[in-house]
N, C-alpha and C positions, 0 to 999 in steps of 0.2 A: 533521510533522505530528504533532498531540498527539491521542491516542485516549482517551476516558474510559468509565467504567461497563463496562468489561468483565467478564463474569461469571468468578469465580475458583472454582476447585475448593475445595472447603471443607477438605480435607486437607493440600492442598499450599500453597494461596494463590497458585496459578498460573493464569492465563488458558488458554485454548485457542483460538487463534486463527490464521487464514490471513491474510496479506497478500500482495497481488498489484498488481504495479505495470505499467502499460502505456502506452507512448508511441506515439504515432501521428501523421501528418499529419490535419489536421481533415478529415473525412469518409473517411479511408482506413483501409487494414489497419494493425494495430500493426507497428512496425519493432523495437520493443524491448519484451520482456516479462521479467518476473522475479518469483518467488514465494518467500515466506518464511514459516516458521511462529513462533509466539511462542516455542516451545523453542529454535528456532535463535537468537533474539534474546536469549534467557534472560530473559524478561520474568516478573516477579513483580506482583502486586498488581491493581488494577482499572485502572490508567493506564498509557500508554505514550507515549513520544515517539519518532516514527518519523524516521530520517535514512537516506538512501540516495543513492548517488552512481550515476548510470546514464551508461554511455558514449554521448556525444552527439557525438564527433568526426567521425563519417562523414555526420552530418545535412545535407542539402541546405537552402538557404534556403527558407523557408516557415512556415506558421502550422502549430503543432502542439499536441496536447492530451495532458496527463498526468494518468492516472486512477490512483488507488489506492484499491484495494477491499480493506475489513476484515471478514472473516467472523468473528463469535463462534461458535465451534463449540458451546461450552455452552448459549448461550441460543437459537441460530438467528439472530440479528439480524445486519444487515450495514449497511455504509456505503459509499458510493462518490463522494467528491468528485472532481472535476477542475477542472483550469486550463488555459487555453491561453496559448500565448507564441510570439513570432516570432522566428526565426533569421534574421539579414540576410545 
């Protein structure tokens, strides 16, 4: 996922963001959750390409939803795209 227009600190040119991943059966509670900060990822500048591997080996067949929430802690803005997919 690509994220654009993150607010950067004027002194460090680094963003301050929180990235949260949640995987759940459609209509159900999250079965996998993970959170990272922009500092954990070593981000600089106002753009980021996010890549994450989530352990899905124990998931049963069904329809799932992946949500990725990005909170820009400097501007207070957030975005939370989601995508559904099927495991047969």
